[in-house]
C-alpha positions in Angstrom: 124.8 119.2 97.3 121.1 119.0 96.6 119.9 117.5 93.3 119.1 120.0 90.6 115.4 119.3 90.6 115.1 120.5 94.2 117.1 123.7 93.8 115.4 127.0 94.0 117.6 129.5 92.2 117.3 133.2 92.4 116.0 133.2 88.8 112.8 131.6 90.1 112.2 134.5 92.5 110.5 137.8 92.0 113.0 140.5 93.0 112.1 143.8 91.4 109.5 146.1 92.9 107.8 146.4 89.5 107.2 142.7 89.5 105.6 142.8 93.0 103.4 145.8 91.8 102.3 143.8 88.8 101.1 140.9 90.9 99.4 143.3 93.3 97.6 145.2 90.6 96.6 142.3 88.4 96.7 139.2 90.6 94.1 137.4 92.7 94.5 137.3 96.5 93.7 134.5 98.9 93.7 135.5 102.6 94.5 133.3 105.6 95.3 133.8 109.3 99.1 133.7 108.8 99.6 134.5 105.1 98.3 136.3 102.1 98.9 134.6 98.7 98.7 136.7 95.6 98.8 134.9 92.2 99.2 136.4 88.8 99.0 134.3 85.6 101.8 135.2 83.3 102.9 133.8 79.9 106.3 132.6 81.1 107.4 129.0 81.3 107.8 127.9 84.9 106.7 129.9 87.9 108.3 132.7 90.0 107.8 133.4 93.6 108.3 136.4 95.9 108.1 136.8 99.6 107.2 139.8 101.7 107.9 139.9 105.4 106.8 143.3 106.9 108.3 144.9 110.0 105.1 144.0 111.9 106.6 140.5 112.2 109.3 141.8 114.6 113.0 142.0 114.4 115.1 141.3 111.3 115.9 137.8 112.8 112.2 137.0 113.0 111.5 138.3 109.5 114.4 136.4 108.0 113.3 133.2 109.7 109.8 133.5 108.3 111.2 134.3 104.8 113.5 131.2 104.9 110.7 129.0 106.0 108.4 130.3 103.2 111.2 129.9 100.6 111.7 126.3 101.8 107.9 125.5 101.5 107.8 126.8 98.0 111.1 124.9 97.1 109.7 121.7 98.5 106.4 121.9 96.6 107.8 123.5 93.4 107.1 120.3 91.4 103.4 120.7 92.1 103.1 124.4 91.1 101.5 125.1 87.8 103.6 126.7 85.1 103.1 130.4 84.2 102.3 131.7 87.6 103.8 134.5 89.6 103.2 134.0 93.3 103.7 136.6 96.1 103.4 135.3 99.7 103.0 138.0 102.3 103.4 137.0 106.0 101.1 138.4 108.6 102.1 139.4 112.1 101.0 135.9 113.5 103.4 134.2 111.1 106.4 135.0 113.4 104.9 132.9 116.2 103.9 130.0 113.9 106.1 126.9 113.4 107.1 125.5 110.1 104.3 122.9 109.9 101.6 125.6 110.6 103.1 127.8 107.8 103.2 124.9 105.4 99.7 123.8 106.1 98.4 127.4 105.7 100.4 127.9 102.4 99.1 124.6 100.9 95.5 125.5 101.9 95.8 128.9 100.2 97.6 127.5 97.2 94.8 125.0 96.8 92.2 127.7 97.0 94.1 129.7 94.4 94.3 126.6 92.1 98.0 126.8 91.5 98.8 123.2 92.5 98.6 120.4 90.0 96.5 117.3 91.0 
């Protein structure tokens, strides 16, 4: 079993449509070739992340694979993410063809531009 500090529980995720709408309406968007990263500054302790994988990615298998990879990227870098942020990552059609390293590099680049990573 993984140590607690590396867990990414469901309480850390955005799940309600109203939460996604709030980030979309009030957040800032960084656009990349594979991903879109929307960030909303909230007054909560910690951060919360949500993931959108549209049907343009392909089959359910492809969408779920991209979603799992994005969730793992956020889980792996959760110690670097600033507190009080809601983050929505939207995969673009090219994301289904990208491997894990390409997705991680793109996400880190967009997160750096959005200023959500510490140090």
